[in-house]
TORKOL-4160 file (C-alpha; in steps of 0.2 Angstrom, whole numbers, padded with zeros to 4 digits, m for minus):
356
<pt num="1" X="0003" Y="0001" Z="m0001"/>
<pt num="2" X="0005" Y="0018" Z="m0003"/>
<pt num="3" X="0000" Y="0029" Z="0011"/>
<pt num="4" X="m0001" Y="0047" Z="0016"/>
<pt num="5" X="0000" Y="0051" Z="0035"/>
<pt num="6" X="m0006" Y="0072" Z="0038"/>
<pt num="7" X="m0004" Y="0082" Z="0053"/>
<pt num="8" X="m0003" Y="0101" Z="0055"/>
<pt num="9" X="m0006" Y="0103" Z="0071"/>
<pt num="10" X="0009" Y="0115" Z="0079"/>
<pt num="11" X="0010" Y="0106" Z="0096"/>
<pt num="12" X="0021" Y="0090" Z="0100"/>
<pt num="13" X="0005" Y="0079" Z="0108"/>
<pt num="14" X="0003" Y="0059" Z="0107"/>
<pt num="15" X="m0004" Y="0059" Z="0090"/>
<pt num="16" X="0011" Y="0065" Z="0081"/>
<pt num="17" X="0021" Y="0051" Z="0091"/>
<pt num="18" X="0008" Y="0038" Z="0086"/>
<pt num="19" X="0009" Y="0045" Z="0069"/>
<pt num="20" X="0026" Y="0045" Z="0066"/>
<pt num="21" X="0028" Y="0028" Z="0076"/>
<pt num="22" X="0014" Y="0018" Z="0067"/>
<pt num="23" X="0021" Y="0024" Z="0051"/>
<pt num="24" X="0038" Y="0019" Z="0054"/>
<pt num="25" X="0031" Y="0001" Z="0059"/>
<pt num="26" X="0020" Y="0001" Z="0042"/>
<pt num="27" X="0036" Y="0006" Z="0032"/>
<pt num="28" X="0046" Y="m0009" Z="0040"/>
<pt num="29" X="0033" Y="m0021" Z="0034"/>
<pt num="30" X="0035" Y="m0017" Z="0018"/>
<pt num="31" X="0021" Y="m0003" Z="0016"/>
<pt num="32" X="0026" Y="0016" Z="0008"/>
<pt num="33" X="0021" Y="0029" Z="0021"/>
<pt num="34" X="0027" Y="0048" Z="0017"/>
<pt num="35" X="0022" Y="0061" Z="0032"/>
<pt num="36" X="0016" Y="0077" Z="0028"/>
<pt num="37" X="0017" Y="0091" Z="0042"/>
<pt num="38" X="0022" Y="0110" Z="0046"/>
<pt num="39" X="0041" Y="0112" Z="0045"/>
<pt num="40" X="0049" Y="0107" Z="0063"/>
<pt num="41" X="0052" Y="0096" Z="0075"/>
<pt num="42" X="0039" Y="0083" Z="0066"/>
<pt num="43" X="0047" Y="0082" Z="0051"/>
<pt num="44" X="0063" Y="0081" Z="0059"/>
<pt num="45" X="0060" Y="0067" Z="0071"/>
<pt num="46" X="0050" Y="0058" Z="0054"/>
<pt num="47" X="0066" Y="0060" Z="0045"/>
<pt num="48" X="0079" Y="0053" Z="0058"/>
<pt num="49" X="0064" Y="0038" Z="0058"/>
<pt num="50" X="0067" Y="0034" Z="0040"/>
<pt num="51" X="0051" Y="0040" Z="0034"/>
<pt num="52" X="0050" Y="0050" Z="0018"/>
<pt num="53" X="0044" Y="0066" Z="0028"/>
<pt num="54" X="0040" Y="0084" Z="0017"/>
<pt num="55" X="0037" Y="0099" Z="0024"/>
<pt num="56" X="0021" Y="0109" Z="0017"/>
<pt num="57" X="0010" Y="0124" Z="0019"/>
<pt num="58" X="m0008" Y="0120" Z="0024"/>
<pt num="59" X="m0014" Y="0138" Z="0023"/>
<pt num="60" X="m0031" Y="0143" Z="0030"/>
<pt num="61" X="m0045" Y="0131" Z="0031"/>
<pt num="62" X="m0053" Y="0127" Z="0015"/>
<pt num="63" X="m0038" Y="0136" Z="0005"/>
<pt num="64" X="m0042" Y="0129" Z="m0014"/>
<pt num="65" X="m0022" Y="0130" Z="m0018"/>
<pt num="66" X="m0016" Y="0119" Z="m0003"/>
<pt num="67" X="m0031" Y="0108" Z="m0007"/>
<pt num="68" X="m0027" Y="0108" Z="m0026"/>
<pt num="69" X="m0009" Y="0104" Z="m0019"/>
<pt num="70" X="m0016" Y="0091" Z="m0013"/>
<pt num="71" X="m0026" Y="0082" Z="m0025"/>
<pt num="72" X="m0011" Y="0082" Z="m0036"/>
<pt num="73" X="0001" Y="0076" Z="m0021"/>
<pt num="74" X="m0010" Y="0060" Z="m0023"/>
<pt num="75" X="m0011" Y="0058" Z="m0040"/>
<pt num="76" X="0008" Y="0061" Z="m0045"/>
<pt num="77" X="0014" Y="0047" Z="m0029"/>
<pt num="78" X="m0002" Y="0035" Z="m0031"/>
<pt num="79" X="m0010" Y="0036" Z="m0013"/>
<pt num="80" X="m0021" Y="0023" Z="m0008"/>
<pt num="81" X="m0029" Y="0029" Z="0007"/>
<pt num="82" X="m0025" Y="0046" Z="0017"/>
<pt num="83" X="m0025" Y="0049" Z="0038"/>
<pt num="84" X="m0029" Y="0068" Z="0046"/>
<pt num="85" X="m0030" Y="0073" Z="0062"/>
<pt num="86" X="m0044" Y="0084" Z="0067"/>
<pt num="87" X="m0038" Y="0101" Z="0062"/>
<pt num="88" X="m0031" Y="0110" Z="0046"/>
<pt num="89" X="m0026" Y="0093" Z="0038"/>
<pt num="90" X="m0042" Y="0086" Z="0037"/>
<pt num="91" X="m0048" Y="0104" Z="0031"/>
<pt num="92" X="m0036" Y="0105" Z="0017"/>
<pt num="93" X="m0031" Y="0087" Z="0013"/>
<pt num="94" X="m0046" Y="0079" Z="0019"/>
<pt num="95" X="m0054" Y="0086" Z="0006"/>
<pt num="96" X="m0044" Y="0083" Z="m0006"/>
<pt num="97" X="m0046" Y="0065" Z="m0004"/>
<pt num="98" X="m0061" Y="0066" Z="m0004"/>
<pt num="99" X="m0062" Y="0074" Z="m0023"/>
<pt num="100" X="m0051" Y="0061" Z="m0029"/>
<pt num="101" X="m0060" Y="0046" Z="m0021"/>
<pt num="102" X="m0047" Y="0042" Z="m0009"/>
<pt num="103" X="m0052" Y="0034" Z="0008"/>
<pt num="104" X="m0051" Y="0044" Z="0019"/>
<pt num="105" X="m0045" Y="0040" Z="0038"/>
<pt num="106" X="m0046" Y="0054" Z="0053"/>
<pt num="107" X="m0034" Y="0048" Z="0071"/>
<pt num="108" X="m0044" Y="0052" Z="0084"/>
<pt num="109" X="m0038" Y="0062" Z="0099"/>
<pt num="110" X="m0049" Y="0066" Z="0111"/>
<pt num="111" X="m0070" Y="0066" Z="0106"/>
<pt num="112" X="m0070" Y="0083" Z="0111"/>
<pt num="113" X="m0058" Y="0091" Z="0100"/>
<pt num="114" X="m0071" Y="0091" Z="0086"/>
<pt num="115" X="m0086" Y="0104" Z="0091"/>
<pt num="116" X="m0104" Y="0098" Z="0091"/>
<pt num="117" X="m0108" Y="0114" Z="0078"/>
<pt num="118" X="m0115" Y="0113" Z="0061"/>
<pt num="119" X="m0100" Y="0117" Z="0053"/>
<pt num="120" X="m0092" Y="0103" Z="0058"/>
<pt num="121" X="m0107" Y="0091" Z="0059"/>
<pt num="122" X="m0109" Y="0096" Z="0039"/>
<pt num="123" X="m0090" Y="0093" Z="0035"/>
<pt num="124" X="m0089" Y="0076" Z="0040"/>
<pt num="125" X="m0106" Y="0070" Z="0034"/>
<pt num="126" X="m0101" Y="0076" Z="0017"/>
<pt num="127" X="m0080" Y="0068" Z="0018"/>
<pt num="128" X="m0087" Y="0052" Z="0029"/>
<pt num="129" X="m0071" Y="0050" Z="0035"/>
<pt num="130" X="m0067" Y="0032" Z="0045"/>
<pt num="131" X="m0063" Y="0036" Z="0064"/>
<pt num="132" X="m0048" Y="0028" Z="0071"/>
<pt num="133" X="m0046" Y="0028" Z="0089"/>
<pt num="134" X="m0033" Y="0023" Z="0102"/>
<pt num="135" X="m0046" Y="0016" Z="0116"/>
<pt num="136" X="m0064" Y="0011" Z="0118"/>
<pt num="137" X="m0067" Y="0027" Z="0130"/>
<pt num="138" X="m0061" Y="0038" Z="0115"/>
<pt num="139" X="m0072" Y="0031" Z="0104"/>
<pt num="140" X="m0088" Y="0029" Z="0113"/>
<pt num="141" X="m0085" Y="0048" Z="0119"/>
<pt num="142" X="m0084" Y="0052" Z="0100"/>
<pt num="143" X="m0100" Y="0043" Z="0097"/>
<pt num="144" X="m0109" Y="0053" Z="0111"/>
<pt num="145" X="m0101" Y="0069" Z="0107"/>
<pt num="146" X="m0106" Y="0068" Z="0089"/>
<pt num="147" X="m0122" Y="0058" Z="0086"/>
<pt num="148" X="m0120" Y="0063" Z="0068"/>
<pt num="149" X="m0107" Y="0048" Z="0066"/>
<pt num="150" X="m0111" Y="0033" Z="0063"/>
<pt num="151" X="m0102" Y="0019" Z="0076"/>
<pt num="152" X="m0101" Y="0009" Z="0058"/>
<pt num="153" X="m0088" Y="0021" Z="0054"/>
<pt num="154" X="m0075" Y="0020" Z="0068"/>
<pt num="155" X="m0063" Y="0007" Z="0072"/>
<pt num="156" X="m0052" Y="0005" Z="0087"/>
<pt num="157" X="m0035" Y="0000" Z="0089"/>
<pt num="158" X="m0025" Y="0004" Z="0104"/>
<pt num="159" X="m0007" Y="0012" Z="0103"/>
<pt num="160" X="0008" Y="0002" Z="0108"/>
<pt num="161" X="0026" Y="0004" Z="0108"/>
<pt num="162" X="0041" Y="m0005" Z="0105"/>
<pt num="163" X="0046" Y="m0015" Z="0122"/>
<pt num="164" X="0063" Y="m0014" Z="0128"/>
<pt num="165" X="0073" Y="m0032" Z="0125"/>
<pt num="166" X="0071" Y="m0039" Z="0141"/>
<pt num="167" X="0065" Y="m0035" Z="0158"/>
<pt num="168" X="0072" Y="m0021" Z="0170"/>
<pt num="169" X="0086" Y="m0031" Z="0182"/>
<pt num="170" X="0090" Y="m0019" Z="0195"/>
<pt num="171" X="0081" Y="m0003" Z="0207"/>
<pt num="172" X="0092" Y="0012" Z="0209"/>
<pt num="173" X="0093" Y="0019" Z="0229"/>
<pt num="174" X="0082" Y="0029" Z="0229"/>
<pt num="175" X="0068" Y="0025" Z="0218"/>
<pt num="176" X="0068" Y="0035" Z="0204"/>
<pt num="177" X="0048" Y="0042" Z="0200"/>
<pt num="178" X="0046" Y="0049" Z="0182"/>
<pt num="179" X="0031" Y="0060" Z="0173"/>
<pt num="180" X="0032" Y="0062" Z="0156"/>
<pt num="181" X="0017" Y="0074" Z="0150"/>
<pt num="182" X="0013" Y="0091" Z="0145"/>
<pt num="183" X="0016" Y="0105" Z="0160"/>
<pt num="184" X="m0005" Y="0109" Z="0160"/>
<pt num="185" X="m0018" Y="0109" Z="0172"/>
<pt num="186" X="m0027" Y="0095" Z="0169"/>
<pt num="187" X="m0012" Y="0081" Z="0168"/>
<pt num="188" X="m0012" Y="0085" Z="0187"/>
<pt num="189" X="0006" Y="0090" Z="0190"/>
<pt num="190" X="0001" Y="0101" Z="0206"/>
<pt num="191" X="m0008" Y="0088" Z="0214"/>
<pt num="192" X="0005" Y="0076" Z="0213"/>
<pt num="193" X="0018" Y="0089" Z="0219"/>
<pt num="194" X="0007" Y="0091" Z="0233"/>
<pt num="195" X="0007" Y="0070" Z="0238"/>
<pt num="196" X="0027" Y="0070" Z="0234"/>
<pt num="197" X="0027" Y="0082" Z="0248"/>
<pt num="198" X="0018" Y="0073" Z="0260"/>
<pt num="199" X="0029" Y="0058" Z="0256"/>
<pt num="200" X="0043" Y="0067" Z="0259"/>
<pt num="201" X="0039" Y="0074" Z="0275"/>
<pt num="202" X="0033" Y="0057" Z="0281"/>
<pt num="203" X="0053" Y="0051" Z="0278"/>
<pt num="204" X="0052" Y="0042" Z="0261"/>
<pt num="205" X="0068" Y="0044" Z="0249"/>
<pt num="206" X="0063" Y="0045" Z="0230"/>
<pt num="207" X="0069" Y="0060" Z="0215"/>
<pt num="208" X="0057" Y="0064" Z="0204"/>
<pt num="209" X="0059" Y="0066" Z="0185"/>
<pt num="210" X="0048" Y="0079" Z="0176"/>
<pt num="211" X="0049" Y="0079" Z="0156"/>
<pt num="212" X="0037" Y="0091" Z="0145"/>
<pt num="213" X="0033" Y="0110" Z="0143"/>
<pt num="214" X="0016" Y="0116" Z="0147"/>
<pt num="215" X="0008" Y="0135" Z="0153"/>
<pt num="216" X="0010" Y="0129" Z="0169"/>
<pt num="217" X="0028" Y="0128" Z="0171"/>
<pt num="218" X="0031" Y="0143" Z="0180"/>
<pt num="219" X="0019" Y="0140" Z="0192"/>
<pt num="220" X="0026" Y="0123" Z="0195"/>
<pt num="221" X="0042" Y="0128" Z="0197"/>
<pt num="222" X="0035" Y="0141" Z="0210"/>
<pt num="223" X="0028" Y="0129" Z="0220"/>
<pt num="224" X="0041" Y="0117" Z="0220"/>
<pt num="225" X="0051" Y="0131" Z="0228"/>
<pt num="226" X="0038" Y="0136" Z="0241"/>
<pt num="227" X="0034" Y="0116" Z="0245"/>
<pt num="228" X="0055" Y="0116" Z="0246"/>
<pt num="229" X="0056" Y="0101" Z="0235"/>
<pt num="230" X="0066" Y="0108" Z="0222"/>
<pt num="231" X="0082" Y="0096" Z="0226"/>
<pt num="232" X="0071" Y="0081" Z="0224"/>
<pt num="233" X="0067" Y="0086" Z="0207"/>
<pt num="234" X="0075" Y="0086" Z="0190"/>
<pt num="235" X="0066" Y="0098" Z="0177"/>
<pt num="236" X="0071" Y="0090" Z="0160"/>
<pt num="237" X="0059" Y="0103" Z="0147"/>
<pt num="238" X="0055" Y="0097" Z="0131"/>
<pt num="239" X="0064" Y="0082" Z="0126"/>
<pt num="240" X="0063" Y="0070" Z="0112"/>
<pt num="241" X="0070" Y="0058" Z="0119"/>
<pt num="242" X="0057" Y="0053" Z="0133"/>
<pt num="243" X="0063" Y="0033" Z="0135"/>
<pt num="244" X="0083" Y="0039" Z="0139"/>
<pt num="245" X="0072" Y="0047" Z="0155"/>
<pt num="246" X="0059" Y="0031" Z="0159"/>
<pt num="247" X="0073" Y="0020" Z="0157"/>
<pt num="248" X="0082" Y="0029" Z="0175"/>
<pt num="249" X="0065" Y="0026" Z="0182"/>
<pt num="250" X="0057" Y="0014" Z="0194"/>
<pt num="251" X="0040" Y="0021" Z="0195"/>
<pt num="252" X="0029" Y="0030" Z="0182"/>
<pt num="253" X="0017" Y="0042" Z="0190"/>
<pt num="254" X="0002" Y="0049" Z="0178"/>
<pt num="255" X="m0009" Y="0060" Z="0189"/>
<pt num="256" X="m0018" Y="0066" Z="0173"/>
<pt num="257" X="m0036" Y="0073" Z="0179"/>
<pt num="258" X="m0042" Y="0068" Z="0163"/>
<pt num="259" X="m0033" Y="0056" Z="0147"/>
<pt num="260" X="m0039" Y="0047" Z="0132"/>
<pt num="261" X="m0027" Y="0034" Z="0130"/>
<pt num="262" X="m0008" Y="0040" Z="0137"/>
<pt num="263" X="0006" Y="0037" Z="0122"/>
<pt num="264" X="0017" Y="0041" Z="0140"/>
<pt num="265" X="0011" Y="0026" Z="0152"/>
<pt num="266" X="0014" Y="0012" Z="0138"/>
<pt num="267" X="0032" Y="0021" Z="0135"/>
<pt num="268" X="0032" Y="0018" Z="0153"/>
<pt num="269" X="0027" Y="0000" Z="0153"/>
<pt num="270" X="0037" Y="m0002" Z="0138"/>
<pt num="271" X="0054" Y="m0001" Z="0149"/>
<pt num="272" X="0047" Y="m0009" Z="0166"/>
<pt num="273" X="0040" Y="0007" Z="0175"/>
<pt num="274" X="0029" Y="0003" Z="0189"/>
<pt num="275" X="0014" Y="0014" Z="0183"/>
<pt num="276" X="0002" Y="0023" Z="0196"/>
<pt num="277" X="m0010" Y="0032" Z="0187"/>
<pt num="278" X="m0028" Y="0040" Z="0189"/>
<pt num="279" X="m0041" Y="0031" Z="0180"/>
<pt num="280" X="m0045" Y="0042" Z="0167"/>
<pt num="281" X="m0051" Y="0039" Z="0150"/>
<pt num="282" X="m0045" Y="0023" Z="0143"/>
<pt num="283" X="m0031" Y="0020" Z="0156"/>
<pt num="284" X="m0039" Y="0005" Z="0162"/>
<pt num="285" X="m0041" Y="m0004" Z="0145"/>
<pt num="286" X="m0022" Y="m0006" Z="0143"/>
<pt num="287" X="m0017" Y="m0007" Z="0166"/>
<pt num="288" X="m0011" Y="m0025" Z="0171"/>
<pt num="289" X="m0025" Y="m0032" Z="0180"/>
<pt num="290" X="m0010" Y="m0038" Z="0195"/>
<pt num="291" X="m0010" Y="m0017" Z="0197"/>
<pt num="292" X="m0027" Y="m0012" Z="0201"/>
<pt num="293" X="m0020" Y="m0007" Z="0217"/>
<pt num="294" X="m0010" Y="0008" Z="0208"/>
<pt num="295" X="m0023" Y="0013" Z="0198"/>
<pt num="296" X="m0032" Y="0026" Z="0210"/>
<pt num="297" X="m0049" Y="0031" Z="0206"/>
<pt num="298" X="m0054" Y="0050" Z="0203"/>
<pt num="299" X="m0064" Y="0062" Z="0211"/>
<pt num="300" X="m0064" Y="0065" Z="0230"/>
<pt num="301" X="m0049" Y="0059" Z="0240"/>
<pt num="302" X="m0042" Y="0053" Z="0224"/>
<pt num="303" X="m0024" Y="0062" Z="0230"/>
<pt num="304" X="m0025" Y="0050" Z="0247"/>
<pt num="305" X="m0028" Y="0034" Z="0237"/>
<pt num="306" X="m0011" Y="0042" Z="0226"/>
<pt num="307" X="m0002" Y="0046" Z="0241"/>
<pt num="308" X="m0007" Y="0029" Z="0248"/>
<pt num="309" X="m0003" Y="0021" Z="0232"/>
<pt num="310" X="0015" Y="0028" Z="0231"/>
<pt num="311" X="0018" Y="0025" Z="0249"/>
<pt num="312" X="0017" Y="0007" Z="0246"/>
<pt num="313" X="0030" Y="0006" Z="0233"/>
<pt num="314" X="0041" Y="0016" Z="0243"/>
<pt num="315" X="0041" Y="0006" Z="0257"/>
<pt num="316" X="0040" Y="m0011" Z="0249"/>
<pt num="317" X="0053" Y="m0025" Z="0248"/>
<pt num="318" X="0066" Y="m0023" Z="0233"/>
<pt num="319" X="0059" Y="m0040" Z="0225"/>
<pt num="320" X="0043" Y="m0034" Z="0225"/>
<pt num="321" X="0047" Y="m0020" Z="0216"/>
<pt num="322" X="0057" Y="m0032" Z="0203"/>
<pt num="323" X="0041" Y="m0041" Z="0201"/>
<pt num="324" X="0029" Y="m0027" Z="0196"/>
<pt num="325" X="0043" Y="m0022" Z="0185"/>
<pt num="326" X="0043" Y="m0037" Z="0177"/>
<pt num="327" X="0024" Y="m0037" Z="0177"/>
<pt num="328" X="0023" Y="m0020" Z="0167"/>
<pt num="329" X="0036" Y="m0023" Z="0153"/>
<pt num="330" X="0027" Y="m0042" Z="0152"/>
<pt num="331" X="0009" Y="m0032" Z="0148"/>
<pt num="332" X="0018" Y="m0023" Z="0135"/>
<pt num="333" X="0024" Y="m0037" Z="0127"/>
<pt num="334" X="0011" Y="m0047" Z="0125"/>
<pt num="335" X="m0002" Y="m0036" Z="0122"/>
<pt num="336" X="0003" Y="m0018" Z="0119"/>
<pt num="337" X="0019" Y="m0020" Z="0106"/>
<pt num="338" X="0020" Y="m0010" Z="0092"/>
<pt num="339" X="0023" Y="m0025" Z="0080"/>
<pt num="340" X="0007" Y="m0032" Z="0087"/>
<pt num="341" X="m0004" Y="m0017" Z="0084"/>
<pt num="342" X="0003" Y="m0012" Z="0066"/>
<pt num="343" X="m0003" Y="m0029" Z="0062"/>
<pt num="344" X="m0019" Y="m0023" Z="0065"/>
<pt num="345" X="m0017" Y="m0007" Z="0058"/>
<pt num="346" X="m0011" Y="m0015" Z="0043"/>
<pt num="347" X="m0024" Y="m0025" Z="0041"/>
<pt num="348" X="m0037" Y="m0009" Z="0042"/>
<pt num="349" X="m0028" Y="m0001" Z="0030"/>
<pt num="350" X="m0031" Y="m0016" Z="0018"/>
<pt num="351" X="m0049" Y="m0017" Z="0020"/>
<pt num="352" X="m0050" Y="0002" Z="0019"/>
<pt num="353" X="m0042" Y="0002" Z="0002"/>
<pt num="354" X="m0049" Y="m0016" Z="m0004"/>
<pt num="355" X="m0030" Y="m0023" Z="m0006"/>
<pt num="356" X="m0035" Y="m0037" Z="0008"/>
């Protein structure tokens, strides 16, 4: 197959990571995948993965020049199917695919990314893309949020990661905790910082690695100073190598107050980090059954439950911690490896294009 993956967003998020990882996996399976996006980190990382990546100018919504340019691209490259995100790529490349008679797939990040207003409904009723969702939570939310979408036009293929070659065999002293989400209010860093201050006051030793940037970054740095946690935190900022941070961690803390299916959770389990997270979005769909005590129910008292879960790990015996690290790694290996899920995506595209 010859596939074109578009992403017109400016900020880095989980959809961009998913796009590049699955594009590379499909290419390893023998398919041609061309990645198109704005000039910058997205294209640079795609090129680093050995993908055919092209920087393009999407222009404004419904830009006739961009639409004509993408129509010419589809014809010249003999593209079998186009995959787009929710933004300007849908309203340019998506329209071009429709006009060329090419199957169109829209990768759904969060259901609320599309507003339930007449112009959105009208566009989607005309384009009739097939909606590819990374978890059942996103698919169910999409159908509830946009009732005009037919459930038959949706497919769930869970996100995935490449697991480490072997299970982790060591622990750090003190235990290292990692959080690798954007520093935005809904990601729960502020709440987690309060939990960590309590654990510090109770005599627990640990170090917290924080990767990412966001609009809460200055406030979080100030809060760390106020709570006197600065010597327990390493701020990594934005990085293209999240895996290097996770590989030096023992525990992965995901305090998000809302999520779809976070790539960061699967990245952490892929290297054998013990996950502690709020049960939001599609998190439970990939959670190891043996670790339910570390899956914190949201709502009133959730910070206390998060505190208890981390406290259990910080006082656990080394052999118990290593067993949990193995369980997290096994979950990725046997259920959510990139190779497994890429085969499912390959079959999906074959069905969409009629090339099975």
